[in-house]
N, C-alpha and C positions, 0 to 999 in steps of 0.2 A: 439762237441760244445754243451754246455748246453743251456736250453731253454732261460735263461735270456740273455746270450751272443748272441744267435740267434735273440732274439727280439730287442736288441740294434742295431745289425748290420742291421736288416731288416728296422727298423725305419729310421735310417740315410740314408739308400740307397733309400728308397721310397721318402724321401725329395729331394734327389739328382735328381731322375728321373723326378719329377715334375718341378724342376727348369730348368733342361736341356731341357725338352720339350718346355718350354717357351722361353729359350734362343735360341734354334735351330730355332724356328719360327721367332723371331724378327731379328736374325742375317741374316738368308737367305733372308728374305723379305727385310730387311734393305739394304743388300748387292746388291740385284737386283734393288730396287728403287733408292738406292744411288750410283749405278754404281761402286761398289768396289769389285773386285775379292778377295782381302784380307779378307773382311768381310764374303763373301760367304764361303771361305776356313775355316774361324774361325767357321762358322755355321756348316760345315761338321764335324769339330772337336767336337763340342757340341753334334752332332747327334751320333757320336761314343761313347760319354760318356753315352748316354742312353743305347746303346747296352751293354757296359761294366758293367753298374750298374745292368742290368737285369741278366747278367752272374754272378755277385756277389750274387744276390738273389738265383739263382739256386744252385751255389756252396755252399753257407751257408746252404741251406736246405738239400743238400746231406750230408754235413759234420756233420749235427746234427743227422743223422741216427745212431742208436746204432750198436755195433758190431754184426755181423751175422756169419753164418757158412762159407761163402765165403770170408768174410773180418774180420778176427780175430782181427786185430789191429784197426778196425774202418774205418771211411770214411773221416777223416780230410784232407787227401791229395787232396780231391776234390777242396779245396780252392786253393791249389798250382796249380792244373791243370787249374783252371779258370784264375789264374794269368798268366799262360803260354799262354793261348788262348787270353787273353786281350793284351798281349805284341805283338802277331801276328797281332791282329786287329790294334793296334796303329801304328806298322811299315807299314802296308798296307795303312792306312790313310795318314801317313807321305809321302809315295812315291807318292800317288795320288795328294796331295796338292802341293808338291814340283815340280812335273812335270807340273802341271797347271801353277805355277808361272814362271817356266823356259820358257814355251811356250808363256806366255804373254810377257816376256822380249824379246823373239825372234821377236814377232810381236807387238812391242811397239806402232806402229802407230795406231793399232786397239784398244789400251787401252784407256778407257774414264777416264777423271778426275772425281773422286768421289765428292759427295755432303757432307754437314755437317752431314747428318743423320747417316751414319755408324760410324762417329767419336764419336757422342754422345752415340751410342749403345755400342761401344767398352769400353767406360768408365764405363757404367752400368755393362757390362759383367765382367770387372776386379774385381769390388766390389763383385758381386754375386759369382763368381768362387773362389775367395779367402776365402769367407765365407764358401763355400762348402768344400774347402780343410781343413779348421781349424776344423769344426765339424766332418768331416769324419776321419781325422788322429787322433783326440782325442779318438774316439771310437775304431779305429783300434789298437792303442797302448794299450788301456785298455784291449781289449779282445785278443790281439796278433793274429790278422787275416791278413795273407799275401794278400788275395784277396782284402780286404777292404783297406789295405795300398796301393795296386796297384791302386785302384779306386781313393783314395785320391790324389795320385801323378798325376793321369789323370786330376783331377780338377785343380791342380796347373799348369800343362802344358797348360791347356786351358786358365788360367789367364795370363800366360806368352805370349801365342800366341795372346791374345787380346791386350797386351801391344805392341807387334810387329805390330799388325794391326793398332793400334792407331798411332804409329810413321809413318808407311807407308802411311796411309790415310792423316794424317796431313801434311806430307812432300809433298804429291801429290797435296794437296790443295794450298800449297805455291809455286807450280810451278815445283816441282821435280817429274815429271810424273812416272819415273821408280821406285820410292820408293814403290808404291802400289804392283806391282808384286814382288819386292825384299822382301817386308814384307811377302808376301805369301810364298816364299821360306823359310824365317826365321821361320815362323809358322811351316812349315813342318819339319824343323830341330829340333825345340823344341819337337815336337811330337815324332820324331824318337829317340831322346836322352832318353826320358822317357820310350819309348817302349823297347829299348835295355837294359836299367837298370833293368826293370821288368823281361825281358827275362832271364837275367843272374841270378837273384835271384831265379826265378822259376826253372831253370835248376839245380841249386845247390841243391835246396830242393828236387827235384825229384830224385836226385842222393844221397840222404841221407846225406845232408850237416850237419855238427856238429852244436850244439848250440853255442852261443857266449862264449867267454872266461870268462866273469864275472859269468855267470851261472855255468860253469864248475868249476870255483874256489869255488863257494858257495857249490857245491856238495862235493868237497874235504874237505872243512872246516867242513861241517856237519858230514862227515865220521870220520874225525880226532877227533871231539868232542864227538863221540859216545863211550860209555863205552864198553870195550872189543875189540875195533878195534886197533890193534897194528901198522899196516902199510897199505898203499894203493897200490894196484897193478894197473892193466890196467883200464882206464876209457874210455868208448866209448859212444858217444851220436849221435843221429840222429833226425833231425827235421821231424815232421809228420804233415804237415799243420800248424795249430796254436798250436799244442802240440809237445811233444818230448818223445823219449824213451831213457832209460839209461841202459847200461851194466857196472857193476862195480865189480872189484875183490878186496877183502880185506883179510888181514892176521890176524888170531887170535891165541891165545895160542894153541900150538899143543897138549896140554894135555886135552883140553876141550872135552866134549862129543859132538856127532853130534847134539843132542838137544840143547845144550848150544850155539854151533856155529850158529844153525838155529835161535835161539832167538835173537842173536846179529844182524844177517842179517835182520831179520824181523823188529826189532826196527829201524834200519837204513833206511830201505825202507819206513816205515811209516813217519819217520822224514823228508825225502826228499820230499815225496809226499805232506806233509803238508806245507812245507816251499817254495817249488817251484811249483807254480800253472801250469806252462807250462809242467811239467812232467806228462804224462799220465800213464806210466808204467816203472818199474825199476826191473832189475834182478841183485841180488847181489850174486856173487860167492865167497864162503868161502874157503880159503887155510890155512893150518897150517903154522905158522911162523917158518921157518927153515932157518938159516943163513940170516936173514933180516938185512939190514943196517938201517940207521936212516931215510931213505926217501922212500924206496920202498921194496916191497916183493921180495925176492930172493929165489926161491925154486928149 
């Protein structure tokens, strides 16, 4: 991760931490004073946002570290590892919230009807969390950061959980007492869904998941447009945190010298690195074109 990308990620993450500290305080306090378990659960969700954002800061700092003797390919996968840990955190928080809601439903007579205070706080929370989601996802897409994308969706899940809390608290105020604990369970389900989605993406990346089809198609197009490349052989790609590595086989005229084949491969490598910013490294293997058809190397 370059310094400019690291600075952008750090800036938006610090803003998130400040807002989440404020939200956690007012949600938990408002839930206690306003007698709403749904709002307290929503406050715990915001508290987990603080932990996840701190994790993003740590992951981005490690990802920024240059290649070294022990890590020849760099440290970008630290971002993916942070995403994996964040997913575990979210799933744990979801279980805790859901179990609390189920327990309240079982002991419904002990549940108190909330006041208007947590209802007002939930509306404020929805606005702030949606704002956090928009500014975070914008930067995450710009710098292609998996950990920042995970953090952005954590904000969106918090906004959705505040919507559930609003409905539950409002319904409870209208006389539907069970809606507050039901809203608590719904909040837990929202958090679990986001956690599982992030878990799936992180596992795929840790197992060298390929880059998307559009980027692979662009690589093939660049190769086909490169002078001297007669056909394309095998293309293999793997994500490496916010970056990617590419292995590509091309076919060239069998009568070219080794130097000429190398120059074609080198020109192709430079072109791909310039046009696809997500590609950190590429290896182009050159084969002589023998019995090639119109679409693929056949040697």
